[in-house]
Structure formats: C-alpha cells, structure tokens
N, C-alpha and C positions, 0 to 999 in steps of 0.2 A: 522881317523875314521869318517864315514859319519853320518850326522844327519839322523834320521829315514825317514824323508820325501825326502831325497836325494838318497835313495836306489832305484835301478831299480826295476820294477815289476818282479815278478817271471816268468810270461809268456808275450811274446809280439807277436802280438798285444793283448792287454787286451780284454777280452770279448769272445775270442775264446778258445776252449779246444784243447789240443794237437791232439786229434783224428780228428779235423777239419783242421789241417795244411796240405797244399798240397806241394809236392816237395820231395826231397831226404833229409834224415836225415844224419847228421854228428855229430861227437863229437869233440869239440875244447878242446885240452889239453892246457890250458892257461899258460902263463908265471906266475911266482909266484905272487900271490895276485892280479891278473888282471881280475878276473871273472866279477866283477861288472862294471869295466871300459869298458870291452869288451861288456857287455850288453848295456851300454849307447851308445857305438859306433854302435851297431846293431840297436838300436832304430832309431838313426840318418840315418842309411842306409836302414831302413824299412825291415830288415831281421828278420824273425820269429825265436824265440828262447825260450828255457825253462832253467831257472836257479833256481833250487829248493834251498830255503834258510830256515834256522831255527834260532830261537833266542837262544843265549847263554848268560847266566847270570853269572857274576863273581864279586868278591869283590876285590877292590883295595883301600887300606888305608882308611878303614871305609866308603867306597863309593861303592854302587852297580852300576855296569856297564852292560847295555844290549847291545849286539851286534848282528846284523843280519849277519849270516855267511853262505856261500855256504854249502849245505848238502854234496856235493861231492867236496871237495877242489881240485881246479885245473881243473875242468871240466865244460863246458857249452855245452848244446845240441842245435843245430840249424837246421833249415829246409829251403830248398830253391833250387836254381838252381846252376849250375857250376859257373855262374857269381857271385852269392852270396858268394860262397865258396872263390872265388878269392878276392872279396871285403873284406871278413873277414881276409884273409891273409895280405892284405894291411894295416890293422890296426896295425900290428906289436905287437899284444898282445897275439897271439897264438904261442906256441912252436911247436905244431903238430896238424894236422887234422886227426882224426881217421875215416876211412870209416866204415859204418855200413853194414855188410853183410846181416843180417836178419832184414829188416826194420820193418816188422810187429811185431816181437818179442820185439824190442826196444820200439816201440810205446805202446804196451801192458804193458810193465814194467813201462814206464814213466807215463802212465795214472794212474796207481795205486799210484805212488808217488804224482801226481797232485791231485788226489781225497783225499788222506789223508791230504795234505796241505790245501785244500779248506775247509774241515770241522774243521780245527784248531787242528788236532791231533799233539801232541808234538813229532815230529820226531827227532831222534838224529842219528848221524853217528853210524854205527855198523859194526863190522867185517863181511866180506863176509863169508857166510857159504856154503860149497860145500855139506856137509852132514847134515841131519836132517829131521824131519818130515814136509812134506808139508801139510798145513792146509788152510781152507777157513773160513772167518768170516761170521757167519750166523745171526748176529743181530747187531743192532746199526748203527751209521752213516758210519762205515767202511764196512758194509755188502757187500759181494761179492769179497773183496780183497783176494788174495791168497799169501801166503808166507810160510816161514819156522819158526817154533816155536823155541825160545831159552829161556833159563832161565838165568837172570842176577840178582845177589844179591837178590834172592828169589822172583823176579817178573817175570811174563811171558811176553815175548815180541814177536810180530810178525815181522819177518825180511822180508823186501821188497827188492828184489835183482835186480840189473842192471848188468846182467851176463857179457855183453861184456866189462864192465869196471872193473869187479872184485870188485865192490863196493856194499854197501847195506846201508839201513837205517832201523831203527826199531821203533816201537811204543808199548807202554805198552798196554796189553789187558787182559781181564779176560778169564780164561780157559773155562768158560761156554759159551763164545761167538764164539768159533771156533769149527770146526769139521775136522776130518781127511780127506784128499783127496788121493784117490788111483791113483797111476801113471799109 
C-alpha cells in the first residue's frame, strides 16, 4: 500500500482540466491492481491521463486504515496520439486499450466526475444504472451536474455514469438540490 504522498495525481498534467486536453481519448483496461503504477509510468512518459480515485476507510484489528483507491477499478483514461498509445502498451501494465467512439460524450461524462472530485464530494463506486430518472443539480458546489437519481439505504444519491465502461460513481445529495431533466 502506498503512502498518501506516493499516490499519483488524479489528473496529469496537474493544473489542466480534462476539457483542456488535446488529442484522442482511450481507456486503458489495466492488469489487476496496476492503475496507479500505470499513472506513474504515464507521468514519466508525459502522457495526459485521468485516474479518478476516492478514499476508502476500513478497520483492521483496532486500527483505521485509509486507502486511496481507483473509482473505476481496472480503468485509466488517457489522451494523446497514436505514439502515446503505443508507449502506454510498452509499459506492459495494460491488458487492453479500449477505443472511444464518442470522444465528446466521454469528455462530458469525465468532466462531471472531475468536478465532483475537485469540490471534495465523497464519490463512491456505484452500480451502473440503465434506467432511472435523469436529474440536474440546481444548487451547491455540484450545480450543473447531471445524473440519475438512486436511493440507497434511505439516502438519495446522484449517479454519474461513464456509459462506455458500463461503470458509474455516486454522491449523496439532498432531494431539494436536484430537478428533473426531460430527455
């Protein structure tokens, strides 16, 4: 397990937003538990990436352990050229590279995850939902985000989906901070 300071940044290069990245987006399906190591390799290769991570707190024999884990286990998003894609394959940390058919849609979906992480929203992995009510956040630091509303253990959560992966993340939200979006 890495020390907190040894974890890679969520976005590389730091200081840029995902919307500012230029190039083609791909999704690296990593070998088991290689997401952070691949991120470190991409920093060394100066390849732009997004690795959304969230804190998990667990108890082990009277001790509290905090771990920074990838939000989408086994996946890392990267942006660049065909040369960058080949460099990533040479790291031997990716099991597969998934091409992105709808580049704009992926960026739109990832920007929502990025925004939620930047404001410190406690995202957690969530089951991908194909059906449900689409809503928009109308107040607070998450204002403007769109997702699907789900109820988990009596709390309302906004599910932010990354459709091409069939994965999602959710954040707890008050019902008075969302409004229905017509399709």
